[in-house]
N, C-alpha and C positions, 0 to 999 in steps of 0.2 A: 737615803739616796735621793735621786732626782726623778721626777716623772715629767718635768718640763725643764727647758733651758731657755735663758734669755728673758727679756723684759720689753714691754711696750713703752716704758718711760725712757727719757734721756736726761736723768738728773746729773747736774754738773759734777757732783761729788762721787758718782758711782761709776765703776769700771765694768759692770755687768754687760751693758749693751755693746761695749767695745770688744769684750772677750767672747760673749755668747750670742750676740745679735738679737734679733727680734724673737718673741716667744715662739717656741715650737715644742710639740709633744714628743717626749723621749720614750715613754712607756706608761704602764699603769702600776697600780699598787701591787698587783700579783707578781709583777716582774721583780719586785724588791723583797717580797715576803717568802720566808722559808717554810711556810705552812704551820709554824709553831709559835712564833713570836706574838706576844700580846700588844706590843708597841712598835710603831714605825715612826722614825723621824724623817720628815720630808725637808729637803734642802732647796726646794723650788724657790726661785726668786720672786715670782709673781704669778702664782697658780690661778688667782682670780681673773687674770687676763685671758684665761681659757675656760669660760664658764661651763661649757658642756663637759669638758674634761674634769673640772673640779667636782661637778655633780657625780660623775662616774667614780672618781676616787672616793668620795663620801659613800656612795652606794657599796663599793667593794669593802670599805672599812666597816660599814654597818653589817653587811652580810657575814663577814668573817670575824666580827667582834674584835676588831683591831682599834687600839687607841692611837690617834695621830698627834704628832707634834709638828705643827707648821713652823719649823725652827727659824726660818728666815723672815717670818712675818707675813701678814696678809695686807694687801693694799686697801686701806679704808676707803679710798676714793671709788673703788669698784664694788664695794660691798652693797648688796641690796637685800630686800626681804627674802627672796627665794634662796639666796646663799645662806642667810641667817637660819632659815628653816632647815637647810641641810645640816648646818653646824649643830643645831639643837638635837638632831637625831643620831649623832655619832659621839663616841667617847673621844675626848681630846684633852691635851694638856692646855694650860692657860694660853689663850690666844695672844699673839703678838701683832702689834701694828706699829707704824712709825709716824712721828710728828717731826718732820724734817724742816719745815719752814714756819717762821713765826706767824704768818698771816693765815694759817690753815685752821685756826680755832673754830670758826663756825661749822665747817664740815666735820671736824673731829667731835664737837659737841653733838651734832646730829647723829653721828654713828654711835657714840656712847649712849645716847637716848634710845636708839633703836635696839642696841644690844641689851640694855637694861630692861626695856619693855618686853624683851624675849627671855628674860631670866638668865642672861649671860652678864653677870653683874660686875666682875672685875677682870680686866685684861692688863697686859703689860704693854706700855707704849715706849718704843725706842726713840729717844729724844736726841737728835743730832745737835751737838753744841760746838760753837766756835767756827762754824763754816761761814754762815752769813748772819750770825746773831751776836749780840753782846751778852755779857754775864746777866744783866737784869732781865733780858728776854728769855734766857735759858732758865733762870730762877722762876720767872713768871710761869713758863710752860709746865715745869714739874710741879709747882705749887698748885696750878690749876687742875692738873691731873689728880693730885692728892685730894683736893677738894671734891672732885668727882668720884672719889673712892676707887681710883685706878692705881695700878703700880706703874712705875717709870723705870727706865734704865737709861742713864746718861751715856751717850756715845760721843767721845771727844774726837772731832775731826782730825785725822792724821795724828792722833795721840797727843794733841795739844796739852801742855802742862803749864797752867798758871796756878798760883796759890788758890785763887777763887774756884776754878774749875775742879781742882783736885779735891777741895773740901766739899764742893757740891756733889761730885760723883761719889764720895765716901758716904754722904747722907742718902742720896737717891738710890744707889746700887746696893745698899744694905736694907732689905725690905723691912726688917724689924725696926730699924731707926726711922725709916721713911714713913711707915704707918703710925709709929708711936709718938714721934716728935715733930714739932714744927721746925722750920729752918733756924729760926732764932733760938729755940731750945737746944737744937743740935749744936749750934755754934757756942752757946754759953757753956754747955756741958763738956764739949770736946776741945775747945780752944779758949779757955778762960784767959783773961788779960792779966 
């Protein structure tokens, strides 16, 4: 369920601000919890935009031994050490972040460094492909994440289907292939000439 609605961002490709408006608190973790479940999936679009609320959600998860799945991802641009300290104290699924624009690499590398320095070693990065990037930029981003020991998930803008993007998503979105094979190895193995 949701503990917040809306988002502070106005990304061109996203409909959330139009549908839900600015960030607002809808409730807390205990509003979603039946008192028995060990796991809760949060669908909040940008929970880190409400830092006090995020801290309270982590506190409730910690006190009640609930494992959280921040299913819609966390905004890496808002992540700071205090938030990482909260994440280290709760049970959670693999964290998700997004790499939407090609030029965001310096900020992403900084966050990966911070997370790894705090023993959060591997996260999944949702990589928007085909919106304002070309195939080589998309391949570069997922390859860079692989080199940083991260997982990636290719999200094709509006379901774009080109032969290249389809092959790239087959490699990236299958974690076993993505972690075990380079792009070139994957192509040679699955699409021999």
